[in-house]
C-alpha positions as CSV (number, residue, x, y, z in Angstrom):
1,M,0.0,0.0,0.0
2,H,1.2,3.5,-0.9
3,E,-1.1,5.2,1.7
4,P,0.8,8.3,3.0
5,G,0.6,7.7,6.8
6,P,-1.3,9.3,9.7
7,P,-2.9,12.8,9.8
8,R,-0.4,15.4,10.5
9,A,-0.3,18.5,12.7
10,T,1.7,21.7,12.1
11,S,1.4,25.4,12.4
12,V,1.3,28.2,9.9
13,G,4.9,28.9,8.9
14,E,6.0,25.2,9.3
15,S,6.3,23.0,6.3
16,V,5.1,19.4,6.3
17,E,6.6,16.8,4.0
18,L,4.0,14.3,2.5
19,A,5.1,11.1,0.7
20,P,3.7,7.7,-0.3
21,R,4.6,4.7,1.8
22,N,6.5,1.8,0.3
23,P,7.2,3.9,-2.8
24,D,7.7,2.4,-6.3
25,P,10.3,4.5,-8.2
26,D,8.7,3.4,-11.4
27,G,5.1,4.3,-10.3
28,S,3.3,7.5,-11.0
29,Y,2.1,9.6,-8.1
30,E,0.2,12.9,-8.0
31,W,-0.9,15.0,-5.0
32,T,-4.0,17.2,-5.1
33,L,-5.1,19.8,-2.5
34,R,-8.9,19.1,-2.2
35,D,-9.8,21.4,0.6
36,A,-8.2,24.2,2.5
37,P,-9.3,26.9,5.1
38,A,-11.2,29.8,3.6
39,E,-8.4,32.2,4.5
40,S,-5.9,30.1,2.5
41,D,-5.1,31.0,-1.1
42,G,-4.6,27.2,-1.8
43,G,-2.0,28.1,-4.4
44,T,1.4,26.8,-5.5
45,A,3.0,28.4,-2.5
46,V,1.0,26.2,-0.3
47,L,1.6,22.8,-2.0
48,V,5.2,22.7,-3.3
49,P,6.5,19.7,-5.3
50,G,9.6,18.0,-4.0
51,Q,13.1,18.5,-5.5
52,T,13.1,16.0,-8.3
53,D,13.3,16.0,-12.1
54,R,10.0,14.0,-12.3
55,A,7.0,15.4,-14.1
56,D,4.7,14.0,-11.4
57,A,4.8,14.9,-7.7
58,P,5.6,11.8,-5.6
59,V,6.7,13.9,-2.6
60,V,5.3,17.4,-1.7
61,H,5.7,19.9,1.0
62,L,2.6,21.5,2.4
63,R,3.2,25.1,3.7
64,P,0.0,26.2,5.4
65,D,-0.8,29.9,5.1
66,A,-3.8,29.9,7.3
67,P,-5.0,27.9,10.4
68,G,-7.4,25.0,9.8
69,T,-7.6,21.7,8.1
70,Y,-6.1,20.9,4.7
71,A,-7.4,17.8,2.9
72,L,-5.3,16.2,0.1
73,T,-5.5,13.1,-2.0
74,L,-2.6,11.0,-3.4
75,D,-3.3,9.2,-6.7
76,A,-0.9,6.2,-6.5
77,P,-0.5,2.9,-8.5
78,D,-2.8,1.1,-6.0
79,G,-5.5,3.8,-5.9
80,T,-6.4,7.1,-4.3
81,H,-5.5,7.8,-0.7
82,R,-6.6,10.6,1.6
83,Q,-4.3,12.7,3.8
84,R,-5.3,15.5,6.2
85,V,-3.1,18.2,7.8
86,R,-4.3,20.2,10.8
87,A,-2.6,23.6,10.9
88,Y,-2.6,25.7,14.0
89,P,-1.9,29.4,14.2
90,D,1.6,30.8,13.5
91,E,3.7,30.3,16.6
92,R,6.7,32.5,15.5
93,R,7.7,35.8,17.0
94,S,10.0,38.3,15.6
95,V,13.4,38.6,17.4
96,E,16.7,40.3,16.7
97,L,19.9,38.3,17.0
98,R,22.7,40.8,17.9
99,V,26.3,40.0,18.5
100,P,29.0,42.6,19.1
101,A,31.7,42.5,16.4
102,A,34.3,42.3,19.2
103,D,32.8,39.0,20.4
104,L,33.6,37.2,17.2
105,P,36.9,35.1,17.4
106,V,38.4,37.0,14.4
107,D,39.7,40.6,14.4
108,D,37.0,42.9,13.2
109,G,39.1,44.1,10.2
110,D,39.5,40.5,9.0
111,V,35.8,39.7,8.9
112,D,34.4,39.8,5.4
113,R,31.0,38.1,6.0
114,V,29.1,36.3,8.7
115,S,26.7,33.3,8.6
116,L,23.9,32.5,11.0
117,M,23.9,28.8,11.9
118,W,21.3,27.1,14.1
119,P,18.6,24.5,14.0
120,H,16.0,26.9,12.5
121,N,18.0,27.0,9.2
122,D,19.1,23.3,9.4
123,R,22.7,24.4,10.2
124,L,23.1,25.4,6.6
125,L,25.9,27.9,6.4
126,A,25.7,31.0,4.1
127,R,21.8,30.9,4.0
128,D,21.2,33.7,6.4
129,R,23.5,36.7,6.6
130,P,23.6,39.0,9.6
131,E,24.2,42.6,8.6
132,R,26.5,45.1,10.2
133,D,24.8,47.7,12.5
134,G,27.3,50.0,14.1
135,D,29.5,47.9,16.3
136,D,27.3,44.8,16.1
137,W,26.3,42.1,13.7
138,V,22.5,41.8,13.5
139,C,20.0,39.4,12.0
140,E,16.2,39.7,12.1
141,V,14.4,36.3,12.4
142,R,11.0,34.8,13.2
143,V,11.1,31.7,15.5
144,P,8.8,30.1,18.1
145,P,9.0,30.9,21.8
146,G,11.9,29.4,23.8
147,R,15.6,29.6,24.4
148,H,17.4,29.1,21.1
149,G,21.1,28.5,20.8
150,F,22.7,30.1,17.7
151,S,26.1,30.7,16.1
152,F,27.5,33.7,14.2
153,V,30.2,32.2,12.0
154,A,32.9,34.6,10.8
155,N,34.0,34.2,7.2
156,D,31.8,31.1,7.0
157,D,34.4,29.0,8.8
158,P,33.0,27.0,11.7
159,G,36.4,27.3,13.4
160,N,35.4,31.0,13.8
161,E,32.1,30.3,15.5
162,H,30.7,32.5,18.3
163,R,27.9,30.7,20.2
164,D,25.1,32.6,21.8
165,E,21.5,32.2,23.0
166,V,18.4,34.2,22.5
167,T,15.2,34.0,24.6
168,V,11.9,34.5,22.7
169,A,9.1,35.2,25.2
170,G,6.0,33.0,25.1
171,P,4.5,29.7,26.3
172,G,6.0,26.2,25.9
173,R,4.2,23.3,24.2
174,P,1.3,21.5,25.9
175,R,1.5,17.8,26.6
176,V,-1.0,15.0,26.6
177,S,-1.4,11.5,28.0
178,V,-4.2,9.3,26.8
179,S,-6.1,6.5,28.5
180,A,-9.0,4.3,27.4
181,T,-11.6,2.5,29.4
182,V,-15.1,1.1,29.0
183,A,-17.5,3.8,30.2
184,E,-19.5,3.0,33.3
185,G,-22.7,1.2,32.6
186,A,-21.5,-0.1,29.3
187,E,-21.1,-3.8,28.6
188,G,-17.6,-5.0,29.1
189,D,-15.1,-6.1,31.7
190,G,-14.1,-2.6,32.9
191,A,-10.4,-3.1,31.9
192,G,-10.4,-1.7,28.4
193,N,-12.4,-4.5,26.8
194,G,-16.1,-4.3,25.9
195,S,-18.2,-6.9,24.2
196,G,-21.4,-6.5,22.2
197,A,-22.9,-3.7,20.2
198,G,-23.8,-1.8,23.5
199,A,-20.2,-1.3,24.6
200,V,-19.0,2.3,24.8
201,L,-15.3,2.9,24.7
202,R,-14.1,6.1,26.3
203,I,-10.8,7.7,25.3
204,D,-9.7,10.3,27.8
205,A,-7.0,12.9,27.2
206,D,-5.2,14.5,30.1
207,A,-3.8,17.7,28.5
208,S,-1.4,19.8,30.4
209,A,0.0,23.3,29.8
210,P,3.7,23.7,30.1
211,P,5.3,24.7,33.4
212,D,6.6,28.2,33.8
213,L,10.2,28.3,32.8
214,D,12.3,31.4,33.6
215,G,9.4,33.6,32.5
216,E,9.1,31.9,29.1
217,G,5.5,30.7,29.5
218,D,2.4,30.5,31.6
219,A,1.9,27.7,34.2
220,G,-1.4,26.0,34.5
221,R,-3.4,23.0,33.6
222,N,-6.4,22.3,31.4
223,G,-9.0,24.9,32.4
224,G,-6.6,27.1,34.3
225,E,-4.8,30.3,33.2
226,S,-3.5,28.7,30.1
227,P,-6.2,26.3,29.0
228,V,-5.4,23.4,26.7
229,A,-7.8,21.7,24.4
230,V,-7.4,18.5,22.4
231,D,-8.3,17.4,18.9
232,F,-9.2,13.8,18.2
233,L,-8.1,12.9,14.6
234,V,-9.2,9.5,13.3
235,D,-6.6,8.0,10.9
236,D,-7.7,8.4,7.3
237,R,-6.2,5.1,6.5
238,D,-8.6,3.2,8.7
239,A,-12.1,4.4,7.6
240,D,-13.9,6.3,4.9
241,P,-14.3,10.1,5.2
242,E,-17.9,9.9,6.4
243,T,-17.0,7.4,9.2
244,V,-14.0,9.5,10.2
245,A,-16.1,12.7,10.4
246,R,-18.9,10.9,12.4
247,I,-16.4,9.5,15.0
248,E,-14.6,12.8,15.4
249,S,-18.0,14.6,15.9
250,L,-18.6,12.5,19.1
251,A,-15.7,14.2,20.9
252,A,-16.7,16.2,24.0
253,G,-14.0,18.4,25.4
254,D,-11.1,16.1,26.5
255,A,-13.0,12.9,26.0
256,L,-14.2,10.8,23.0
257,P,-17.0,8.4,24.0
258,L,-17.2,5.8,21.2
259,P,-20.1,3.4,21.0
260,A,-19.2,0.1,19.4
261,S,-22.1,0.7,17.0
262,E,-20.3,3.6,15.5
263,L,-17.3,1.5,14.5
264,P,-17.2,-0.2,11.1
265,D,-18.1,-3.9,11.1
266,D,-14.8,-4.6,9.3
267,L,-12.1,-3.6,11.7
268,T,-9.5,-6.0,10.5
269,G,-6.9,-3.2,10.4
270,G,-8.2,-1.4,13.5
271,I,-8.8,2.3,13.9
272,R,-6.2,4.7,15.1
273,V,-7.1,7.9,16.9
274,H,-4.5,10.6,17.2
275,V,-4.9,13.1,20.0
276,V,-3.3,16.5,19.5
277,P,-3.1,19.0,22.5
278,H,-3.3,22.7,21.6
279,G,-3.6,26.0,23.3
280,D,-1.4,29.0,22.5
281,R,0.7,26.4,20.7
282,Y,0.2,22.8,19.7
283,G,2.0,19.7,21.1
284,A,3.1,16.2,20.1
285,A,0.2,13.8,19.5
286,E,-0.5,10.5,21.3
287,T,-2.2,7.6,19.6
288,V,-4.5,4.8,20.6
289,R,-5.6,1.9,18.4
290,I,-9.0,0.2,18.6
291,D,-9.4,-3.4,17.4
292,R,-12.3,-5.8,17.5
293,D,-11.4,-9.3,18.5
294,R,-13.5,-11.9,16.7
295,S,-11.3,-14.8,17.7
296,G,-14.2,-16.8,19.2
297,A,-12.8,-16.6,22.7
298,A,-15.1,-17.3,25.6
299,G,-17.3,-14.3,26.3
300,V,-16.9,-12.8,22.9
301,D,-20.2,-12.6,20.9
302,E,-20.7,-12.1,17.2
303,A,-20.1,-8.3,17.5
304,G,-16.7,-8.9,18.9
305,S,-14.7,-7.6,21.8
306,L,-13.2,-4.1,21.6
307,T,-9.6,-3.8,22.7
308,V,-7.4,-0.7,22.9
309,R,-3.6,-0.4,22.9
310,D,-0.8,2.0,22.3
311,P,0.5,1.2,18.8
312,H,3.7,3.0,19.4
313,A,4.6,1.5,22.8
314,P,8.4,0.8,23.1
315,P,9.4,-2.9,23.2
316,E,9.2,-4.4,26.7
317,W,13.0,-5.0,26.8
318,A,13.6,-1.3,26.1
319,D,11.6,0.0,29.1
320,S,14.4,2.2,30.5
321,P,17.3,-0.1,29.4
322,T,20.9,0.5,30.5
323,I,22.9,1.3,27.3
324,Y,26.6,0.9,26.7
325,E,28.1,2.7,23.7
326,V,31.2,1.4,22.0
327,F,33.3,3.4,19.6
328,V,34.2,0.3,17.6
329,R,37.7,1.0,16.4
330,S,39.2,1.8,19.8
331,F,37.5,-0.7,22.0
332,A,40.1,-3.4,21.9
333,G,42.8,-1.1,23.4
334,G,45.9,0.6,22.1
335,T,47.7,-2.2,20.3
336,L,45.2,-4.8,19.1
337,P,43.1,-3.6,16.1
338,T,39.4,-3.7,17.0
339,T,37.4,-6.3,15.1
340,F,34.0,-7.9,15.6
341,R,35.8,-10.9,17.0
342,E,37.7,-8.8,19.5
343,I,34.5,-7.1,20.6
344,E,32.9,-10.5,20.9
345,R,35.7,-11.7,23.2
346,R,34.9,-8.8,25.5
347,V,31.2,-9.4,25.8
348,P,31.7,-10.9,29.3
349,Y,33.0,-7.5,30.4
350,V,30.0,-5.7,29.0
351,E,27.8,-8.3,30.7
352,S,29.5,-7.6,34.0
353,L,28.5,-4.0,33.8
354,G,24.8,-4.9,34.0
355,V,24.1,-3.6,30.5
356,D,20.9,-4.3,28.6
357,A,21.9,-3.0,25.2
358,L,25.1,-2.5,23.3
359,W,25.2,0.4,20.9
360,L,27.9,0.1,18.3
361,T,29.1,3.1,16.3
362,P,28.8,2.5,12.5
363,V,30.0,-1.0,11.4
364,L,29.4,-0.6,7.6
365,A,32.0,0.0,4.9
366,S,33.5,3.5,5.3
367,P,36.8,5.2,4.6
368,T,36.9,6.8,8.0
369,E,37.8,5.7,11.5
370,H,34.5,6.8,12.9
371,G,32.4,5.2,10.2
372,Y,29.8,7.9,9.6
373,H,30.9,8.3,5.9
374,V,29.1,5.2,4.6
375,T,30.2,3.8,1.2
376,D,28.2,0.5,1.2
377,Y,25.0,0.0,3.2
378,Y,25.0,-3.8,2.6
379,D,28.5,-4.7,3.6
380,T,30.4,-4.5,6.9
381,A,33.7,-2.6,7.1
382,A,36.6,-4.9,5.9
383,D,38.8,-4.0,8.9
384,L,36.1,-4.9,11.4
385,G,35.3,-8.2,9.8
386,S,32.7,-10.0,7.7
387,R,29.0,-9.9,8.1
388,E,29.2,-13.5,9.5
389,A,31.6,-12.2,12.1
390,F,29.2,-9.4,12.9
391,E,26.2,-11.7,13.3
392,S,28.4,-13.9,15.5
393,L,28.9,-10.9,17.8
394,V,25.2,-10.2,17.8
395,A,24.5,-13.9,18.8
396,A,27.1,-13.7,21.6
397,C,25.4,-10.6,22.9
398,H,22.0,-12.3,22.8
399,E,23.4,-15.3,24.7
400,A,24.5,-12.8,27.4
401,G,21.1,-11.2,27.5
402,I,22.3,-8.1,25.7
403,R,20.5,-6.5,22.8
404,V,22.5,-4.8,20.0
405,I,21.8,-1.3,18.7
406,F,23.0,-0.5,15.2
407,D,24.1,3.0,14.2
408,L,21.9,3.9,11.2
409,V,23.4,6.7,9.1
410,I,20.9,7.6,6.3
411,N,20.8,11.4,6.3
412,H,23.9,11.4,4.1
413,T,26.5,9.1,2.5
414,S,30.2,9.5,1.9
415,R,30.9,11.4,-1.3
416,D,33.0,8.2,-2.2
417,H,29.7,6.2,-2.3
418,P,29.2,4.9,-5.8
419,A,25.7,6.5,-5.8
420,F,27.1,10.0,-5.2
421,Q,29.9,9.4,-7.8
422,M,27.3,8.5,-10.4
423,H,25.1,11.4,-9.3
424,A,28.0,13.9,-9.7
425,A,28.9,12.4,-13.0
426,G,25.4,13.0,-14.4
427,V,24.1,9.5,-14.6
428,A,20.3,10.0,-15.1
429,E,19.3,7.2,-12.8
430,Y,21.0,9.0,-9.9
431,A,20.1,12.6,-10.7
432,D,17.6,12.9,-7.8
433,H,19.6,10.9,-5.2
434,Y,21.2,13.9,-3.5
435,R,19.9,17.3,-2.6
436,R,21.3,20.2,-4.6
437,T,21.5,23.9,-3.7
438,D,22.8,27.2,-5.0
439,G,26.6,27.1,-5.5
440,A,26.8,30.6,-4.0
441,F,26.2,28.9,-0.6
442,D,29.4,26.8,-0.8
443,V,31.7,27.6,2.1
444,T,34.3,24.8,1.4
445,G,36.0,25.9,-1.7
446,T,35.3,22.5,-3.3
447,D,35.3,22.3,-7.1
448,W,31.9,20.6,-7.3
449,A,30.6,19.1,-10.5
450,E,27.5,21.1,-11.5
451,L,24.3,19.4,-12.7
452,A,22.7,22.7,-13.4
453,D,24.2,26.2,-13.7
454,G,25.8,27.2,-10.5
455,D,24.5,24.4,-8.3
456,M,26.3,22.1,-5.8
457,P,25.4,19.3,-3.3
458,E,23.7,20.3,-0.1
459,Y,25.5,19.5,3.2
460,Y,25.2,20.5,6.8
461,F,27.7,22.7,8.7
462,N,30.9,22.3,6.5
463,W,30.5,18.6,6.0
464,R,31.6,18.6,2.4
465,R,32.5,14.9,2.4
466,I,29.0,13.8,3.3
467,P,26.4,15.2,1.0
468,N,22.7,15.1,2.0
469,L,20.5,12.4,0.5
470,N,17.3,13.6,-1.2
471,F,14.2,12.2,0.5
472,D,12.0,13.8,-2.1
473,S,13.1,11.0,-4.4
474,P,11.0,7.7,-4.3
475,A,14.1,5.8,-5.4
476,V,16.1,7.1,-2.4
477,R,13.2,6.2,0.0
478,E,12.9,2.7,-1.5
479,W,16.7,2.2,-1.2
480,L,16.9,3.3,2.4
481,L,13.8,1.4,3.5
482,D,15.5,-1.7,2.0
483,V,18.5,-0.8,4.2
484,V,16.2,-0.6,7.2
485,D,14.7,-4.0,6.4
486,E,18.1,-5.5,5.8
487,W,19.6,-4.7,9.2
488,S,16.4,-4.7,11.4
489,A,16.3,-8.4,10.7
490,V,19.8,-8.8,12.3
491,V,19.9,-6.4,15.2
492,D,17.6,-5.2,18.0
493,G,17.5,-1.4,17.5
494,F,18.7,1.6,15.6
495,R,20.4,4.7,16.8
496,A,19.6,7.2,14.1
497,D,22.4,9.5,13.3
498,V,21.4,13.1,12.4
499,A,17.8,12.1,12.9
500,W,16.9,15.8,12.7
501,G,18.0,15.8,9.0
502,V,15.6,13.1,7.9
503,P,11.9,14.0,7.3
504,H,9.3,13.1,10.0
505,G,7.2,11.2,7.5
506,F,10.1,8.8,6.7
507,W,10.7,8.1,10.3
508,K,7.0,7.4,10.8
509,E,7.2,4.8,8.1
510,V,10.3,3.3,9.6
511,G,8.5,3.2,13.0
512,E,5.7,1.1,11.5
513,R,8.0,-1.0,9.4
514,V,10.5,-2.4,12.0
515,P,9.6,-5.4,14.2
516,D,7.4,-4.8,17.2
517,D,10.3,-5.5,19.6
518,F,12.7,-3.1,17.9
519,L,14.1,0.0,19.6
520,L,14.4,3.3,17.8
521,L,16.7,5.9,19.4
522,D,17.1,9.4,17.8
523,E,19.9,11.8,17.8
524,T,18.1,15.2,17.7
525,L,20.0,18.2,18.9
526,P,18.3,19.9,20.7
527,H,15.8,17.2,21.6
528,D,12.4,17.6,20.1
529,P,9.1,15.9,21.3
530,F,7.7,15.5,17.7
531,Y,10.2,12.7,17.1
532,G,8.1,10.7,19.5
533,E,5.0,10.8,17.4
534,G,5.1,7.2,16.2
535,E,8.7,7.6,15.3
536,F,11.3,7.0,18.1
537,D,11.1,5.3,21.5
538,L,14.0,7.0,23.1
539,H,15.5,10.5,22.7
540,Y,18.9,12.1,23.4
541,D,18.3,14.3,26.5
542,T,20.3,17.3,25.6
543,S,18.7,19.3,28.3
544,L,20.1,17.1,31.1
545,Y,23.4,16.7,29.3
546,D,23.9,20.5,29.2
547,V,22.9,20.9,32.8
548,L,25.2,18.1,34.1
549,R,28.1,19.7,32.2
550,S,27.3,23.1,33.7
551,I,27.1,21.6,37.2
552,G,30.4,19.7,36.7
553,A,32.1,22.9,35.6
554,G,30.8,24.8,38.6
555,D,28.7,27.1,36.4
556,A,25.3,25.9,37.8
557,P,24.1,24.6,41.2
558,A,23.3,20.9,41.5
559,D,19.6,21.8,41.9
560,A,19.6,22.7,38.2
561,I,18.9,19.0,37.5
562,G,15.3,19.8,38.3
563,D,15.4,22.7,35.9
564,A,16.4,20.3,33.1
565,F,13.3,18.3,33.8
566,A,11.1,21.4,33.8
567,R,12.6,22.4,30.5
568,A,11.8,19.0,29.0
569,E,8.2,19.5,30.0
570,W,8.3,23.1,28.7
571,L,9.5,21.7,25.3
572,G,6.5,19.4,25.3
573,F,7.8,16.0,26.5
574,D,5.2,14.1,28.6
575,D,7.0,11.0,29.8
576,P,10.5,11.6,31.3
577,G,11.1,7.8,31.1
578,L,11.6,8.1,27.3
579,Q,14.9,10.1,27.5
580,M,18.4,8.7,27.1
581,R,20.5,10.2,30.0
582,Y,24.2,10.6,29.3
583,V,27.2,12.6,30.4
584,E,29.3,12.0,27.3
585,N,29.4,10.2,24.0
586,H,31.7,9.8,21.0
587,D,31.0,13.4,19.9
588,E,31.8,15.0,23.2
589,E,34.8,15.6,25.3
590,R,35.2,13.3,28.3
591,Y,33.4,14.5,31.4
592,L,36.3,13.3,33.6
593,A,38.8,15.5,31.6
594,E,36.5,18.6,31.9
595,C,34.9,18.3,35.3
596,G,37.0,15.8,37.4
597,R,36.5,12.4,38.9
598,E,34.1,13.2,41.8
599,A,31.8,15.3,39.5
600,L,31.8,12.4,37.0
601,R,30.7,9.9,39.7
602,A,27.9,12.2,40.7
603,A,26.8,12.9,37.1
604,A,26.8,9.2,36.3
605,A,24.8,8.5,39.5
606,A,22.2,11.1,38.3
607,T,21.8,9.3,35.0
608,F,21.2,6.0,36.8
609,T,18.8,7.3,39.4
610,L,16.6,9.6,37.3
611,P,13.8,8.4,35.0
612,G,14.9,7.3,31.6
613,A,17.6,5.1,30.1
614,P,21.2,5.6,31.4
615,M,23.9,5.4,28.8
616,V,27.6,4.8,29.5
617,Y,30.1,5.6,26.8
618,A,32.8,2.9,26.8
619,G,35.8,4.2,28.7
620,Q,33.7,6.5,31.0
621,E,33.7,3.8,33.6
622,R,37.5,3.1,33.1
623,G,38.6,6.7,33.6
624,N,39.3,7.6,29.9
625,E,40.1,11.2,29.3
626,T,40.4,11.1,25.4
627,Y,37.0,11.0,23.8
628,R,37.7,8.5,21.0
629,G,40.9,7.0,22.4
630,P,41.5,3.3,23.3
631,I,39.9,1.9,26.4
632,R,42.1,1.9,29.4
633,W,42.2,-1.8,30.0
634,H,45.5,-2.4,31.8
635,D,45.6,1.0,33.7
636,G,42.0,1.8,34.1
637,D,40.2,3.0,37.2
638,N,38.8,-0.2,38.6
639,A,37.0,1.6,41.5
640,L,35.2,3.8,39.0
641,T,34.3,0.7,37.0
642,D,32.8,-1.0,40.1
643,F,31.0,2.2,40.9
644,H,29.2,2.0,37.5
645,R,28.5,-1.7,38.1
646,D,26.9,-0.9,41.5
647,L,24.7,1.8,40.0
648,A,23.5,-0.6,37.3
649,A,22.9,-3.4,39.9
650,L,20.9,-1.2,42.2
651,R,18.8,0.2,39.3
652,E,18.1,-3.4,38.2
653,R,16.8,-4.4,41.7
654,E,14.7,-1.3,42.4
655,P,11.7,-0.9,40.1
656,L,11.2,2.7,41.0
657,L,14.6,3.6,39.6
658,R,13.5,2.2,36.3
659,D,9.8,3.1,36.1
660,G,8.9,5.5,38.8
661,A,8.2,9.2,38.6
662,V,10.5,11.9,40.0
663,D,9.7,14.7,42.5
664,F,12.1,17.5,43.1
665,A,9.9,19.1,45.8
666,G,8.1,17.5,48.8
667,R,10.4,15.6,51.1
668,A,13.4,16.1,48.8
669,A,13.2,19.8,49.6
670,D,13.6,18.9,53.3
671,V,17.2,17.6,52.7
672,S,19.7,20.1,54.0
673,V,23.5,20.2,54.0
674,V,25.1,20.6,57.5
675,D,28.7,20.1,56.4
676,G,29.8,20.6,52.8
677,D,28.9,22.8,49.8
678,P,25.1,23.2,49.5
679,E,25.5,24.4,45.9
680,R,27.0,21.0,45.0
681,V,24.3,18.8,46.5
682,T,20.8,18.1,45.2
683,A,18.1,15.6,46.2
684,Y,15.0,14.2,44.5
685,E,12.5,11.5,45.3
686,R,11.6,8.6,43.1
687,V,7.9,7.8,43.6
688,P,5.3,5.4,42.2
689,P,3.9,6.5,38.8
690,A,0.8,8.7,39.3
691,T,-1.4,6.7,36.8
692,A,-1.4,3.2,35.3
693,G,-1.5,4.3,31.7
694,F,-0.5,2.0,28.8
695,G,2.2,-0.5,29.7
696,S,3.0,0.8,33.2
697,D,4.9,-1.3,35.7
698,D,2.8,-2.8,38.6
699,L,5.9,-3.4,40.6
700,A,6.8,0.3,40.4
701,R,3.4,1.3,41.6
702,D,3.7,-0.9,44.7
703,A,7.2,0.2,45.6
704,D,8.2,2.4,48.5
705,P,9.5,5.8,47.6
706,L,13.2,6.3,47.3
707,L,15.2,9.5,48.2
708,V,18.2,10.1,46.1
709,V,21.0,12.6,47.3
710,V,23.7,13.4,44.8
711,N,26.9,15.3,45.7
712,F,29.1,16.8,43.0
713,A,31.7,18.2,45.4
714,E,35.3,16.8,45.8
715,R,34.7,15.9,49.4
716,P,31.8,14.2,51.2
717,A,28.8,16.2,52.3
718,T,26.8,15.6,55.5
719,V,23.1,16.1,55.0
720,T,20.0,15.7,57.1
721,V,17.2,13.6,55.7
722,P,13.5,13.1,56.7
723,P,13.3,10.5,59.5
724,E,11.2,8.0,57.5
725,F,14.2,7.2,55.4
726,E,16.3,4.7,57.3
727,T,18.5,2.8,54.9
728,D,21.1,3.8,52.3
729,L,20.6,1.1,49.6
730,F,23.7,2.1,47.7
731,A,26.0,2.0,50.8
732,A,24.5,-1.3,51.8
733,D,26.1,-2.7,48.6
734,G,29.5,-1.7,49.9
735,A,29.8,1.1,47.5
736,G,29.2,3.8,50.1
737,D,30.6,4.0,53.6
738,A,33.7,2.0,54.5
739,D,32.0,-0.6,56.8
740,G,29.3,-1.4,54.2
741,C,26.5,-0.5,56.6
742,G,23.5,1.1,55.0
743,A,21.6,2.1,58.2
744,I,21.2,5.9,58.9
745,D,19.7,7.9,61.6
746,G,18.5,11.3,60.3
747,E,21.9,12.4,59.1
748,I,24.2,10.8,56.5
749,A,27.6,11.5,54.9
750,V,27.2,11.4,51.1
751,D,30.3,10.7,49.0
752,S,28.8,10.8,45.5
753,V,25.3,9.4,45.9
754,A,23.0,7.9,48.5
755,V,19.7,6.1,47.6
756,L,17.6,6.0,50.7
757,R,14.5,4.0,51.7
């Protein structure tokens, strides 16, 4: 089926890419805008064909010019498909980016030109040019509310980058969580299943306004100062337009009561309902799927039993997993070359760390040490070993109970990839494989082959060796979906490199294409809740990463950890358990080198005791100070390694550390420092989850609260704690006080971390 996916939400000023699923490069596709808001001109500026040489329009970009609903059809080889886009009001505000010329890292007289580089122009240099205004460089832009990092780049050289930040006043994004039950009085079992035509399924949306964050938005909940409404959008793939409209008309406020009689008799594919929160801004949607069970099970009549589930639930094994990242070509140490065989020989070590998943940096053919310049998507790198050797490594990990996460690099290829070489040489079959742009934007001085007057390949930053693939091309989409199929049959998850450079629609297709027990982890910088809309299960938590770096450097108090969580809520994230927590990775300097050993212990403890999935970058636990250097095997810090082992073991034993909620107020606020630096100590409570929700952990709901105290200082801090907390679970493992005794009496010395019950 070439159906184009779920209904989409956006705002005026934001473009939405729309494409057929499972595309056939030889097929003919044509999009038509059938309906638009009365205020829209509905013209060619609204529906823009993708960048291809094709006469038809297989991929288009909808650019709404007015709020409301846009209805489109896609004529495809298998028939006509319907697609709707709900556009909310323009969220952007005008702001001036101003940087004194004296702040640029180049003498003023040597600056010929300046580029603005930031996420809002896809990090494309030379696209936006600040102008000189007296002693400053200035650029006028329109962006949504928030704190936005940006760079002014002197002479288009990223080595001459001045980083800054601008705050645009306004609210954050609302959030929504969804539950479904059989309404009181309806036939059914009261647990999400109803039988018979009289059953009424009720979908409830708990929509929340963002918290106040440094004056950036208004606090409040649904019906408060900043009210949040919800839209229930039935998936156009699952029912005809009349049925879709009838079901959506049943919505009443934040609930959708749905009698079984309103559902089509033929529910073989189920019906998906997407719930979008919106107020001053719109937020990421949540989805429920309704199915009718006609299996003939006991108690199920001819009408069938209604069941509801989250179609985008992460795999069970990936519920807050502990992840271990290996930079593959340095893992074997300083003398042995790293191969799949050498990594396999070290699986017992990885297992000893209490790891659930092993993330390997790219293993495919590449001319680079880091592997992110792929030259063959179907063959492993010769220096690492054969595909058979790779599959042997995967099997060894599985035997040890460890899943394998594959680094998927599909935003770009190496310019040494045969596909790019043929594209550059004008082979017609490859003409649309890579994105092209105006050669005037080139900042690398490369002598590019032009396919049209004055054009060149598009690339991010100054990455001239890795041109961007063109997702407007059905041939490229087919190719990369085949790559997804090829490796998802071998490994257990993908970490998506430069996920922010690949269209949302493509990731939604990947999310529905991979096996049900497959993990998808995004690299989005900064992190973005919309990559969780049926796309990724886990997200890089850049907010906590930045805060932990600031705390480690002494630029922020330890209590700023709570600010990172508030910021994630402000951005629109609803579930803090869906974040990957880390202190370093292969792209970052080592925390130990920048912040010191004691701060590293505290930061690592935070990642293991906060909601989410902790990630350890290989060498972090051995005391490495070079970010891609060989692991310190013979001279590593064994005590630091054991510290990480103990954190993983405690987290494995305590359900609340994996699945509970976090509270930075309440009893955590009663913790006080009586000896030590209060600015370097923070506390938070891990508590049972507030609601059951889809897939929640019964063990976590029944667990006793835990109080976590983290100390970033170089010497222990003595703190007072509420009297109901009597035992330090971490010290009881022998990882805390010298005598291994976990008992406390209202006051405790905290080296790096204490976990109290």
